[in-house]
N, C-alpha and C positions, 0 to 999 in steps of 0.2 A: 336234241335227243331228249327223251323223257326219263332217262335213268337217273338223272341228277348227278351233282358233283358233291361228294361227301367228304367232310373233314371231321374225323372223330376218333375217339379212343377205342381200344380193343373190345370192350364190353358191348358197345353199340354195334360194332362190326359183327360180332358173334351172334347177337340177337337178330340183326337184319338178315344175315345169311340163313339162319335157321327159319326165319319167316319167309324166305324165298324172294327177298328183294334183290334187285340187281343194281349195281352202282359202280362208279369209278371213284378212285381215292386220290386226294391231293393233300400235300402238306402246305402249311401257311405260305412258305416262301414261293410256292408255285404261282401264287396270285400276284407276285411282282410282275408277271407277264400280263399286259393288258388284254391279251387274247385268250387267257387261260380258261375263261368261262364261256367262250364262244360255242354255241351249239347245245348248251345245257339250259334246261328250264329251271332246275332247282339246285340251290346250294344248301347243304345241310351241315350244320356244325354241332358238335356234341362234346361234352366234357368240361374242359377248362381252357377256352380259346381266348386267352388274356391279352396277348401282345400282337399288335397289328402295325405294320408300316403304312405310310401314306399311299404308296403305290398299290399295296394289297387292298386297302380300303377303297381306293379309287376304282379298282377293278370290280369290287363288289357293288359299289354304288352305280357304276355304269350298267352292270347286269340288271339292277333294279329299275333303272330308268328305261331300259330297253324292254321291260315287261317280265323279266325273270323274277323268280321268287326265292325267299330265304326261309328256312326253318332252323331255328337256333334252340337246341336243347343243351344249354350251357350257362354257367354262371360266371360272374366276374369277366364277362365277355368284352373284348375290345376296350379294356380299362386303360391300358398304357399304350401310347404311341412309341414306336421304335423306329430306328433307321438301320437299314442293311447297308453296311459299308465294306469297302475293300473286298476281301475274299469271303464274302458271306458272313461277316461278323455283325451280330445284332447289338446295337448300341441303345441303351436306355438308362438315363440318369435318374429316373423315377422320382423319389421324394425330394431330391435336391436339384432337379432339372432347371427350375427357375433361377437357380444360383450358379450352377456348375456347367450347364450345357453350353458349349461354345456358340451355338446359334443365337444365344441371347445377347451377344455382343455385336449388335448391328446387322445380324443376319436375318433370315426368314424365321421369325419366332413361331410361326404356325407349325414348324417342323420340330419344335421343342419336344424332347423325349420324356415327357411327363404324362399327366392325365390328358386324355382326349377331351375331357370336360373342362379342363383348365381354361379360363377366359383368354389366356395368352394364345392358346391353340384354337379355341372357338369351334371345335367340331365334336360336341358331346356324342358318345356312342348311342345315347338315347334317341338321337335323331334318326338312326338307322333301325335300332332294335325296339324302340318304344320303351326302353328301360335302361338304367345304368347303375353301376355299383356305388356312385355317390349317394344314391337314395336307398341303399340297403345292400350291405356287403356280406354279412355273416348271419348264419342261423345255426344254433346248437354248436357254437364254437366259442371257447372261452366263456365270457359272461354275456355274450350276445344271444338273447332269447334262449338261454341255456336249457330251459324246460319247455321250449316251444313244441308245437304239435308235430313238426317234421314233415308236414304235407301241405298241399294247397287247399285252402277253404274255397269251396265252390260257390260262386255267386250267380253266374248266368248259366243255370243248369240246362236251359234249352238250346244252348249253343251247339253248333255242329261238332265242335271238339269233343263233346261228351256223348255223342250218339252211340248207343249200344252199351254204355257203361252202367246204366241204372243209377247214376249219381244224381242227387237232388240238391237243392239249395241248402247250404250249410254243411253238407257232407265234406269230409276231408279225403283228398286224393293222395295216395302214396305214403301215408303215415307209417304203415307197418315197416317199410323198408327205409324210412327217413329220406325220401327223395328230395326234400327241401333241406339243403346244406351241401357242402360246408360254406361255399361262397355263392352269392346270388346277384341278381340285378332287380331293381325296383324303380318306381316312379312316384311322383307326387300325386296323391289320390284325394278326391273329395267324393261326397255322395249326392246323388240326384234326388229328386222328389219321391222316387220309388225305393230309396235306401239301397241303391245299387252303386258300386264304385265307378267313377268316371275320372277322366284326366283333369288334374288341377292346373296343369301348365306351369310355366316357370322353370322347367327342367330340360328343355330342348326336345321334348317328345313331339312326334307329329300330331297335328290336329285330328287326323283320322286315326283314332286309337280306341280299341275296345278292350277293357279290362275284364277278363273272364273269371279269373280266380287269383287270390293272393294270400300271403301269409306274412305276419310280422317278421321283420329282419332288421339288423342293426349294424352300424359301424362300431369300432372299439377304440378306446383311449389307451395310452400307455398303462401297463399294469393290469389290463383286462384280458389279455391274451392267454391262451393255454401255456402252461409252464414250458412246453417244448420249444416255443419261440419267443417267450416273454423277455428273454435276455437280448433280443436283437434291437439295436439302437434305432433302426429306421422304421419300426412298427408303431404307428400311432395314427391310423387312418382317419379316425374321427376328427382329431385336431387338424390334421393335414387338409382334409377335404373342406372343413369349415373355413380355414384360413385362405385356401386358394379360391373357393367359390364366393366367399363373403368378405374377404380382406381382413378378417379379424378372428381371434379365438376368444369368445366370451360365452356366457350362458345361453344367449339368444342364438348365436351362430351354431353352437354345438347342438342345441336342441333341434335345430332345423334339419340336421342330417343324422341325428341319433335315432329318430323314430321312423325307420324305413320299412321296406317290405321286399318280398320276392313275389314276382308276378307271372301269370300267364296272360299274354296280350296278343292281339292281332292288330297289325298296323299297316298303313300304306304310306311309307315315308315320302314318296314323290307324288302322292295323289292317285286318283283313279286311273291315270294314264300309265302308271308304272306298276311294278310288281308288288306282291303282298308279302308281309313278314309275319311269321308266327314265332314268338319267343316264349319258351318255357325256361324261366330264369333261375336255373340252379345247376351246379356242377354235378349233383348226385342223382339226377333223374335216372341214369343208367342202372342204378342199383335196384330199381323196382321193375325193370323190364322183364326179367326172367321169372319173377314170382308173383307179380300183381297184375291180374287180368285187366284192371281198369287202366293202369299205367301203359300197358302194352296196347290197349285199344285206343287210347288217346293218341299214342304215337302212330298207330296204323291210320287213324282218322286224318292226321296231318298229311301223311304220305298220300292217302287216297284223295284228299282235297286238292293236292297239287298234281294229281294225275300220275303218281308213281307207285300207288298201292297195288 
């Protein structure tokens, strides 16, 4: 079917219904069933789709291999691997998984309930999404780009994503409503001979990756979080990511994951034989849908591109 399978928060549902889109709704645990996406062309995720089990991810990746598509309007997406055990209990050891998860004692360490990007697991979310939170987790949160623009800086203004928006190179998309924040996904970026952003590699992203727009984003150290959560003992993403990815916490490793970004990318994770992925890497995209015509138009363009508009 062309209606798509949507997983998203209430604001996206309300906007989509007002815009006349038809859809079916799933919760994450539905994707534990390998057949959950059979008959659907598009999976759409919005909001804060952070925790994924291996069976859920396997179902999505099989969908992409079969030529199905994914549109992700979500930040911090697929950051943590979880396991669904017993009567539907979700298990995630998170920051301590490499020390406390029982699977580390001679079991299948690929199922460790920590970061998907952890070398022990070896399945970075960026391989599917074209971006991950190890390379940019926060915008306008605590001291992370606290005075950032709150929107995506447009680079490839001729891209179909921006058709009908009037946006040009260097314009900022969604700043009025702060659509970039509070949690994001990014990738390693370099610039080509035309001063346009391209994939730098070394982060698990697909080779077929187009960076359309981005905004600076960052991870945080202990003491840099908002007062509301700064007392939590397990919050120190910057040091944690540096240690897990590079095996050390020093000025060099910290700097490698300090200077991140939030991106809008188009990727083909399994090559031209498989499906296409559009990632708009922010949790707060939905806040611009009702009030910003350009944000709504970009969203419509994605749905139309995938034949669901």
